[in-house]
N, C-alpha and C positions, 0 to 999 in steps of 0.2 A: 578695383574690379577683381572679383574672385575668379580663380582659374578652375578648370575642370580636368579630370584625369580619367582615362579609360584604362582599366586593368584587364589583363588577359590571364586566364588560368589555362594551362596547357597539360594535356595527357599525351604522352609520347609512347611510341611502340618501337621494339627492337628492329622491325623491318622497315621503318621510316627513316627520316632524316636524323642525323646526329644532333645532340644538343648544341654543339658548336655551329653546325650548318644553320640550324634554325635561329640561333641567337644572332649570328652574322647577318642573315637575311632580315630579321626584324630591326636590328640596329640601323641597317641601311635606310630604313623608312621611319626613323624617329622613335622607335620603341627602345626602352631601356630595361635591362633585367632588374628585378627587385626581389627582395627576400620578405617573407612573411606569408600572408594569405594568398597573394597572387605571384605569378612568375615574371610578368613584364608589365610596364606601365607606359602610357602614351599621354603626354601633357598637351592639351589643346592650346592653340594659339590664343592670345589674349582676347581677340575679337569674337571668339566662339562663345556662345551663350545668348545670342539674340534669338528669342523664342520663335520668331518667324522663320528662321533658317535652320534651327537646330536639327529637326527631323530629317530634312533633306540632306544636309551635310553628314549627319550621322549615318544615314542609309548608304550614302556614297562611300563612306568610310568602311562600313561593314562589307559591302559588296567588293570593295577593292581588296580587303583582307581575306575574304573568302577565295577570291581568285588567286591571290599570292600564295596562300597556304595549300592550295590544291597540289597533290602529288607528295606532300611532305608526310602523309600518313599520321596526322595529329588530330586530336579533338581539342576544341578550344571553346571557351565561353568568355564573353566580354561583359564588364560591369563598369558603369560610369558614375563617378562621385564628384561632388564639389570638393575641391582641394582643401585639405585641412578638416574636412567633416567626415572622413572615413571612420567607420566604426570598428576598425581593425588596426593592427600594427603592421607597418610597412617600412622597409629600409631600401633606399634606391642604391644601386651599385654604380660605379663609375664606368 
């Protein structure tokens, strides 16, 4: 079974959270920093991908992150790809 990854691109501002604060918060919820086109990546569990449930699970996911990132003064965008089929270079950090 192929996995899925949602990548997050973040624009930060000097009046908002520090990069360390943001990274710590995201790591607490399963995000990992990465290098390349995007700043963070979230690997979905193996059972994600059932077309009947994807949109509801994805909307719940986006709403959760919208609430968590409130107050951090960041702009973000999310992009989901089938793992291994990304059309860009990415390196995951530990």
